[in-house]
C-alpha positions in Angstrom: -17.4 -4.7 3.5 -16.9 -0.9 3.6 -18.5 -0.6 7.0 -16.7 -3.6 8.3 -13.3 -2.1 7.2 -14.3 1.3 8.9 -15.0 -0.5 12.1 -11.7 -2.4 12.0 -9.7 0.7 11.1 -11.4 2.6 14.0 -10.5 -0.1 16.4 -6.9 -0.4 15.2 -6.1 3.3 15.1 -8.2 4.8 18.0 -9.4 2.2 20.4 -6.1 1.3 22.1 -8.0 -0.8 24.7 -8.8 -3.3 22.0 -5.8 -5.5 21.1 -5.0 -5.1 17.4 -5.2 -8.9 16.7 -8.7 -8.9 18.3 -9.9 -6.0 16.2 -8.7 -7.7 13.0 -10.2 -11.0 13.9 -13.6 -9.5 14.8 -13.6 -7.6 11.5 -12.7 -10.7 9.5 -15.4 -12.8 11.2 -18.0 -10.1 10.4 -16.8 -10.0 6.8 -17.2 -13.7 6.6 -20.7 -13.6 8.1 -22.1 -10.6 6.1 -19.9 -10.7 3.0 -18.8 -14.2 2.4 -15.4 -15.9 2.5 -13.7 -13.6 0.0 -14.8 -10.5 2.0 -13.1 -12.0 5.1 -9.9 -12.5 3.2 -10.1 -8.9 1.8 -10.7 -7.4 5.2 -7.8 -9.5 6.6 -5.5 -8.2 4.0 -6.3 -4.6 4.3 -6.3 -4.5 8.1 -3.2 -6.7 8.2 -1.4 -4.2 6.0 -2.6 -1.3 8.2 -1.5 -3.1 11.3 2.1 -3.5 10.0 2.2 0.2 9.2 0.8 1.3 12.6 2.7 -1.2 14.7 5.9 -2.0 12.7 7.9 -3.2 15.7 5.2 -5.7 16.9 4.6 -6.9 13.3 8.3 -7.5 12.7 8.6 -9.4 16.0 5.8 -11.7 14.9 7.1 -12.5 11.5 9.0 -15.7 11.4 12.6 -15.4 10.1 13.1 -16.9 6.7 15.3 -20.0 6.6 18.1 -20.3 4.1 15.7 -22.4 2.0 13.2 -19.6 1.7 15.6 -16.8 1.1 16.2 -16.1 -2.7 19.7 -17.0 -3.7 21.9 -14.5 -5.5 22.2 -15.5 -9.2 25.7 -15.7 -10.5 26.3 -14.2 -13.8 27.4 -16.3 -16.7 31.0 -15.9 -17.8 31.6 -13.2 -20.4 31.9 -14.3 -24.0 34.6 -13.2 -26.4 37.8 -13.2 -24.3 37.9 -16.8 -23.5 41.4 -18.3 -23.7 41.8 -21.8 -25.0 
C-alpha cells in the first residue's frame, strides 16, 4: 500500500491535470486489487484527509451541511444544589 499511497499523493499534489477525485479513486481501486478491501479503505482515508488539507475550499463545498438532528445539542447544566428555596 506504500507505493499506492505515493502514487496517489504524487497525483494529488503535483499532477494538476488529474482531477483530485480521479486520483483518489484510482489509488483506492489499486489498493483493493493489490492489497485487499482494507487497503482500499486505508488509502481512501489517507488521501481523503490529504485532499481536505490541500483543497479546503473544494472539500468544504462538497461536505453536506448537518441538519439540526445531526448537530450535537448543548447540554444544559443541572440546577445547583444547596441554595434551593422551598
